[in-house]
Every structure is written in structure tokens, then in C-alpha cells.
Legacy VTK file of the C-alpha trace (Angstrom):
# vtk DataFile Version 3.0
C-alpha trace
ASCII
DATASET POLYDATA
POINTS 180 float
-279.610 28.520 -106.330
-281.384 27.110 -103.963
-284.066 28.637 -103.081
-284.783 27.081 -99.957
-281.147 28.298 -98.930
-281.148 32.294 -97.410
-278.284 32.012 -95.764
-276.578 28.897 -94.548
-274.222 30.255 -91.909
-277.896 30.713 -90.120
-278.055 26.616 -90.502
-277.829 23.867 -87.496
-275.206 22.167 -89.523
-274.162 20.403 -86.978
-277.527 18.519 -86.794
-278.928 18.448 -91.012
-279.312 15.402 -92.344
-276.571 15.509 -95.214
-278.658 15.378 -97.872
-279.503 18.884 -96.396
-275.797 19.466 -96.142
-274.718 18.834 -100.180
-277.974 20.990 -101.182
-276.219 23.971 -98.740
-272.742 22.809 -100.001
-274.229 23.373 -103.938
-275.897 26.703 -103.261
-272.759 28.111 -101.623
-270.811 26.767 -104.758
-273.407 28.325 -106.807
-272.702 31.544 -105.465
-269.078 31.687 -104.837
-268.910 31.107 -109.261
-271.407 34.775 -108.704
-267.780 36.149 -107.103
-270.442 38.214 -104.082
-266.540 39.328 -102.158
-268.916 40.530 -99.028
-270.164 36.816 -99.000
-266.848 34.990 -99.887
-264.917 34.256 -96.094
-268.382 33.288 -94.563
-269.173 30.397 -97.096
-265.826 29.517 -97.136
-266.288 28.660 -93.771
-269.523 27.314 -93.686
-268.055 24.842 -96.340
-264.988 23.729 -93.839
-267.523 22.910 -91.123
-269.432 20.584 -94.336
-266.421 18.550 -94.143
-266.230 16.345 -96.933
-270.331 16.629 -98.285
-268.805 20.018 -99.307
-267.630 18.212 -102.191
-270.640 18.891 -103.516
-269.905 22.216 -104.278
-266.920 22.087 -106.080
-268.420 21.614 -109.768
-268.762 25.164 -110.028
-266.683 26.140 -108.305
-263.821 24.445 -110.812
-265.362 26.296 -113.460
-265.146 29.609 -112.365
-261.522 29.258 -110.896
-259.691 30.976 -113.073
-261.959 33.793 -112.828
-261.337 34.424 -109.304
-259.215 36.817 -108.107
-256.082 35.521 -106.422
-256.479 35.867 -102.639
-259.905 34.235 -103.201
-258.017 31.454 -105.131
-255.535 31.346 -102.371
-258.233 30.516 -99.816
-259.694 27.994 -101.749
-256.628 25.575 -102.202
-256.636 25.466 -98.835
-260.279 24.611 -99.538
-259.081 21.351 -101.981
-256.376 20.116 -99.831
-258.683 20.347 -96.571
-261.034 17.902 -98.802
-258.545 14.817 -98.668
-259.984 11.946 -101.452
-263.230 14.219 -101.042
-261.657 16.563 -103.467
-259.971 15.075 -106.418
-261.454 16.503 -108.255
-259.689 19.879 -107.823
-256.722 17.724 -108.292
-256.166 18.238 -112.356
-256.691 22.119 -111.371
-253.643 21.449 -109.020
-251.656 19.901 -110.556
-251.668 23.308 -113.603
-251.056 25.068 -111.559
-248.357 23.856 -109.546
-247.108 23.276 -113.435
-248.059 26.632 -114.360
-245.297 27.836 -112.010
-242.443 27.262 -113.275
-242.707 29.654 -116.281
-245.786 31.954 -114.109
-243.637 32.808 -110.623
-239.515 33.058 -112.610
-240.674 35.344 -114.461
-242.054 37.476 -112.164
-239.066 36.414 -110.337
-237.109 38.553 -113.024
-239.840 41.218 -113.412
-239.199 41.580 -109.667
-236.113 41.397 -108.960
-234.929 44.502 -107.629
-235.578 47.977 -105.608
-237.810 46.563 -102.935
-236.692 43.769 -100.450
-236.859 40.239 -102.248
-239.373 38.386 -99.244
-242.127 41.552 -100.124
-242.403 40.288 -103.993
-241.865 36.539 -102.969
-244.243 36.002 -100.635
-247.626 36.053 -102.490
-246.384 33.633 -105.165
-243.832 30.726 -102.776
-247.093 30.649 -100.452
-249.717 29.776 -103.329
-246.993 26.966 -104.429
-246.209 25.822 -101.042
-250.675 25.329 -100.247
-250.729 23.612 -103.899
-248.083 21.427 -102.958
-250.004 21.228 -99.958
-253.022 20.737 -101.342
-251.763 18.100 -103.887
-250.333 16.244 -101.097
-253.121 15.831 -99.209
-256.157 14.618 -101.691
-252.961 12.313 -103.505
-250.886 11.011 -100.876
-249.812 8.694 -104.445
-248.116 11.832 -105.759
-245.784 13.273 -103.614
-242.606 12.220 -105.920
-244.431 14.377 -108.861
-244.453 17.214 -106.646
-241.689 16.737 -105.569
-239.796 16.473 -108.974
-241.518 19.585 -110.079
-240.556 21.279 -106.674
-236.592 20.752 -107.221
-237.146 22.201 -111.272
-238.125 25.314 -109.571
-235.491 25.532 -106.485
-232.981 24.610 -108.881
-234.032 27.189 -111.335
-234.638 29.854 -108.127
-231.302 28.972 -106.775
-229.301 30.539 -110.132
-232.155 33.246 -109.669
-231.678 34.288 -106.185
-227.507 33.645 -106.704
-228.287 36.738 -109.632
-229.880 38.633 -106.276
-228.007 38.150 -103.976
-224.527 39.024 -106.283
-226.420 42.323 -107.827
-226.752 43.266 -104.621
-223.983 43.186 -103.417
-221.979 44.930 -105.914
-220.200 42.097 -107.416
-221.665 41.828 -110.711
-219.312 44.213 -112.067
-221.755 44.029 -115.902
-224.717 45.799 -115.120
-226.286 43.736 -118.797
-225.482 39.997 -116.868
-228.690 37.854 -117.470
-229.083 34.348 -116.263
LINES 1 181
180 0 1 2 3 4 5 6 7 8 9 10 11 12 13 14 15 16 17 18 19 20 21 22 23 24 25 26 27 28 29 30 31 32 33 34 35 36 37 38 39 40 41 42 43 44 45 46 47 48 49 50 51 52 53 54 55 56 57 58 59 60 61 62 63 64 65 66 67 68 69 70 71 72 73 74 75 76 77 78 79 80 81 82 83 84 85 86 87 88 89 90 91 92 93 94 95 96 97 98 99 100 101 102 103 104 105 106 107 108 109 110 111 112 113 114 115 116 117 118 119 120 121 122 123 124 125 126 127 128 129 130 131 132 133 134 135 136 137 138 139 140 141 142 143 144 145 146 147 148 149 150 151 152 153 154 155 156 157 158 159 160 161 162 163 164 165 166 167 168 169 170 171 172 173 174 175 176 177 178 179
């Protein structure tokens, strides 16, 4: 942690030199990775104000991303996308997230198929999928084909699951042991 920075939110970042902005970004990156929930969203707001220079915060954040809670991860995915080209170091992590969605989200869907209304269960996972896709395309517009092929696979499996869910909920499936 940089001893010269106490509260980045109080700095006049509009007039700060690029060197100072990079120091602030590194400081915040280290602090975010220590998982201080009270500071998290204030710090994320400062990073957004720093623009592309906030990319200096990426190394410690990426190193500790898997330890963060899902809500913080979701917020950070949006920030990765806002960095555009400066967010390139986050691409491997985002691609891994997208690759994992096939198995994770579909398993999640099958576990949740049932009692409460469907959207309640699916929206967090689908929102995360949408956020990951937007971030990848914002950082690397050339990866659109990769993203679309992953999305097609995901939607095709989702279509089958949704058909099963609709049939089951409306009583059109007579065999209660029916599974896809």
C-alpha cells in the first residue's frame, strides 16, 4: 500500500498528473484485493473516474478475483469492460468465465428448476453471462465470433431446458422422472 495515499476519493483526480493517477490505481487495486467491503464501491467509483489509467489496478485485482464475493466480481466485470483496450490483462479471466458458464449455469438451472418463478433463479447467472460477454467484446472487438459461438451453444442448451421446464410446469409431461 502506498503510504502517501490515505483516501483516494478526496483527491482532485481531474487535475492530478498521470503518475499520481497510476499510484492511486495501484493503491486501490491492492486495497480491493484485501476485500474491504465498506470501501469497495467507493474505490470502484474512483477507478472509474481514472479512466484507462486505472488499468494499473488490474494485477492485484486479477490475482484475487476468485476470492471475491459474486456481487463484487460482477461489478468488477463491468469495470473491466469500461477499460476497453487497457483491460486486455483481464481477457483470459473473462474467457475462462465464459467457458465455465456452459457447465456452471446449466447445472444451476437444473438445480433450480421448480418452485419459485424461473426469472428469480436465472437472472443473476444470466446477468453475469451478459456482463462477461459485453466486457470481452468491449476489450477485444475481434473476439465477437468466439463470444457468439459460446452464446449459441449456451442458448441451445437453455432452449431445451426451458422447453422441459414449461412442459413440467404446465403438466404436459406425464412421466415425473423425465430428464433431459
